[in-house]
N, C-alpha and C positions, 0 to 999 in steps of 0.2 A: 491378472491384469485385464482391463477392459479392452474392447476392440479399438484398433487405431493406436495402441501403445500406451494409452492412459491407464493408470491404476493408482490406488492409494492403499497403504497398509500402516496400521498403528503398530509400533514396535514395543512401546512401553508406556505405562501410565503410572502416575503418582498423584492420587486424589483425582480431581478433574483434569489436571495437567497431563499432557500426553506428547510423545514424540513419535514421528513416523516418517514415511518416505512417499513422495509423489513421483510417479513414473511418467515420463513423456518421451516423445520421439527425439527430443533434443537433450535428453539426460534426466537425471533425478534431482529432486529437491528434498533436502532433509528439513523436517519441520520440528519445532516452530521455525518459521522463516520470515525474514524481513526483505521486502522487495523495494529497492531504490526506484524512484519515479523518473522516467525519461519521457515526459509528456509528449514532446514533439519528435520522438525518436532519438533523444540524447539526454543523458543525465547532465544537468548544467555543470560545466567546468571540468568534467571527468571523462576520460577516454574509456573504451571497453577494456583495455588492458589494465588500467588502474582499478576499474571496478572488479575485475577478476581477482586482482591482488587483495582486495578487501575481503574476499571470501563470498561475495555476492553470487547467488545461484540462479536468480531470476530477476528480470527487470520488468517494469510496467511502462506501457505507452498508452496514449489516449486516442481513441478512434476519431472523436470529434475534431481534434486539432489536426490529425493527419488527413482527414477529409478536406479541411480548409487548405492545407499546404503540407506536402506537395501534391496530395491527391492519391487515392489508391491505385490509379492507373500507372502513375510514375513508379510507385513502390513495386507494383507487380511486374512491370517491365524490367526493373532492376534486380529481380530475383527474389522478391518477398522481403518481409520486414527483417528477418534475421540477417540476410546478406546486406540489406540496405544499411542496417546499423552496425554491421560487422560484429554481431553478438551471437556466438554459436550456441549459447546455452538457452535456458528456458525463457520464454517471453509470455507475459500476460498483457492483453489489451482490455482496457475499460471501454465502455460503450459511448461515453459522453454524457451519461445520465446525471453525473454530478454537476455538469454545466447548466442543467435545468435549475439547479439551486443557485450556483455561484454566479451565473450570468443573467440574473433575473430581469435586469433592465433591457436585455437584448433578445428576449425569447417570448414565445407564446405557446402554451401547452393545450392540447385537446386530446380526445381519445385516440385519434389517429397517430399522433406523434408530437414532435416538438419542432417549431419553426424558430430558427436562430437568425439573428442579423449578424453577419460576420463582423468581428471586431477588426478585421484586416481592411476590408473595402466596403462594408455596408451591405453587401449582397445578401439576399435571403437564402438560407439553407434549410431544407426540410429533412429532418431526421426521423424516420419511422423505425419501429422495432425490426422490421424486415431488412431495411437498409443497414442498420447498425450491425446485424449479424452477417449480412452479405459482404459488407466491407471487411469485417474481421476474418471471414472465410478467405477473402482475397489477400489480406495482409499475411495470414499464415501463422499467427501466434499460437502457442501451445494451449493456453488457457484463455478463454474469452468470456465476456460478460454480456448479459442482456441489457436492453434499455429499461430503465426504471425511473420512477419519480421520487425525488428526495426532498421532502418538505423541510423547511427550517424549524428549529425548536427555539422557544416554546411554540406550541401550535395547538389549536383546539381540536377536539376529537373528530369532528366532522371532516376537517381538512385531512387528518391522518387517515380516516376511513376512505376518503376519495383517493388518496395516494396509494393505499393498499390495493384498492379495487383496480386502479389503472396499472399498477406494477404487476399484478397477477395476470391481467389481460395481456399486457405487453410480453410477459414471460412466456405465455402460451404461444403467442405469435412468433417470438424468437425461437422457441423450441421447434416449431413447424418449419421455420425458414433455414434452420441450421443444416448444412449439407456435407460437412466434412467429419468423418469418423476419427481423424487424427487430431482433432481439436476437442478439448473438454469444455463444455458449456456449463457455467455455474448459474444458480438461481440467487437472486438478491432478496432478502427478507427486509421489508419495511414495516413501519408501524410506530415510529418514535419510541417513547419510553413506556408505551402502553403494552403490558405483557399479553393481554388478551388479543389485541390486534396483531401483535407480532406472532403469536401462536396461530391465529387464524391464517395469516399470510403464509407461514411456514407449512401448515397442513395442505394448503392449496398448491404450493410449489412442489411438495412431495408427491401429490397426485399427478402432476405434470411429469416430474422426474428429471433430475439434473445430476451432473457428475460431481459437483461440489456446491456448497451453500455459503453465502456471504451475508454478513450483517452490514447494511448500509444505513445512512441517515443518523449516524452518531457523530459527536464532536461537531455539531452544526449549530451551536448556540447555547446548549444546555451546560450547566456547571459540571466540571469533571467528576465531582462526587456522584452525581446522578448517573453519569455514564458508567462509572465503576460499579455502582449498585445494580444497575440493569444487567451488566455482563455477568455478575455473580449469579443472578437469578435466571438468566436466559441462555448464556453461552453453551451450557451443557445440553440444552434441548436440541441443538442442531444434530443431524444424523451422525452417529458415532463412526460409521463406515465410510464417510466422505470427508474431504478437506473442509475445514471451517475457516472462513476468511473474514477478518474484521477490517473494513475499508476505512482508510484515512486517519488512523490512530497509530502512534502518537509519540509521546515522550518515553524515555526509558522506563519510567515508573508505570506509565500506561501499558506498555508492552508486557511488563512482568505481571501486572494484575490481569491482563487479558489471557496470558498463558495459564495463569493460575485458575482462570475460569473455563479453560478447555479449548481456547482458540489456537489456530495453527498458522495462519498466514496474515501478514501485515504490510501496509505501505503507508508512507507519510513523507511529506516534503521537508519535515523539520531538520534532519541532519544536513541537507545541502543548503536549504534556505538560510539556516542559522550559520552554516559554515561560510557562506558568502558575506555575512555581516561581521564575521570575526568572533562568533560565539561557538565555543567548543564544548562537547560532552566529554568528560574525563572521569577516571576512577576517583579523582579528588573533588569532584563536583564541577558545575559549570564554570568555564573560564571565559572572561570577556577580554579579548586581547587588546582592545583599544584603551583599557585602563592604564594609567601612567605607571602603575606599579610593575608592569611587565617590561618597561623600557630597557632596563639594564639586566634583565633576567637571562641567565645562561641555561636555565632549566629546560628540559624538553616539555612539550605540551602536556604529555601524560607519561610519567616514568614507567607505568605498567603496560604501555602500548608499544608494539614493535612495528607499527606502520612506517612507511617511508618518511612521513612528516616527522614523527617522533624520533626516529633513528637519526635524522639528518639535520634538523633545524632547532634552534632555541626559540624561546618565547619572545626574546627581544627582537630577533629577526622577523618573526611572524608579525609582531606588532608594527614594525617598520613597514612591512608590505601594505598593511591596511591603512596606516597613516599616510603612506605615499600613493594610495589608490592603485596599487599594483594588483592586477587580476590574479597573479600567482597566489596571493594570500587566500583568496576564496577557494581556489583549487586545493591547496594544501590542507586547509582546515576541513573542507568537505570530505577529502580523502580520509582524514583521521576520523571524522564523525561517522562515516559509513562503516569504517573498520570497527569503531566502538560498538555500533549497533550489531554488526555481524558477530563480534566477540560475545556480546550479551546473549544473542540467540544461541550461540554454541555452548555457553555456560549453562543455559537453561536446558538444552537438549541433553547435555552430560548429566546434569542433576536429576532429570526425570529418569534417564536410563539407569542411574545408580540408585534410584528410590529415595533420593535425599532432597527432592525439590522443595518440600516445606521448609527444611532448615536453610536451604539456599535462599529462599524467598524472604525469610525473616532477616537473614544477614544483609541481603541486598536492600531491603526496605529501610534498614537502619544506616546504610552506608551513604557517604556523600554523593556517590554516583547516581542515586535515586532522586537527588534534589531537582526541582523543576526549573526549567528555563522558559521564558515566555517566547512564543513564536514571533510576535510582532513588536518586540522591543526595539 
């Protein structure tokens, strides 16, 4: 185990797929692992107790948003991010680098950092690599991320080259600014779908040295088939003795493909965002609860799920909640969706450990559970 309590060990492999354990001062994370997103210090609609019930081991929060509100000073005064959120388990904080991509109309990027115009009150916020790490040191998350530049896809090669150059320069500054041995700092590999640029970025990050390595800049406009092909070609190139984190991806099918390519950690808003819309991931395929066919249904949301929602409520009642605009509906379906994702991760860990992941993957790919559901329907 590394200094400060962080460590990672691979326990079993099955082809490129692998299962392992991340050690932190707030406990362990069994990988492959899915991390629900609590951008502003809360996973929308779900309490920490409910998230623990789903089997979630680690949550993700966003540094950029926490800088805007309530501010790192407030969180620090109230005991750090774990106590602030009442989440005693592992936390990962992103740097806000994705906002460089997603809030394009509100920001300006240069070699020193990123200047955002706050969507809250219009004030200018200057986020540098040093500040991103310093704030995360103060928040106290177990796993932290450097500031990086995430260009949209498709993108010309010169733009990708510029993003790689800046990402590496910022990574070096983040590494120098990092002050806490009890926090693991990951490096983020950029380069779009260009294998040569990705490899060049990775090699430079390896020279700097990080505790884990992430793939950023995917699922940002390219067709899913291109994402999957890239992961098959590049995922296994990340260091085998460190956690491999695929940022911002994706559907159940995406996650299974990524694990098959050798990735370990994942985050995505899909299970909660779709849950709030009345869309559920189930063993029988996606369920759209607003459909009239569920009005008189006494069936559980998913007969193979033992979450509180599926144990307690029928589809007809859940549909009623959405048709009546009751917020409970979003909570109950989000709770189920996160449970479904965590069950999927557990199945993959068990299959890898048993040496049967290839057979499991073929079964899952042919099952209704792998059917896609659109994020923005």
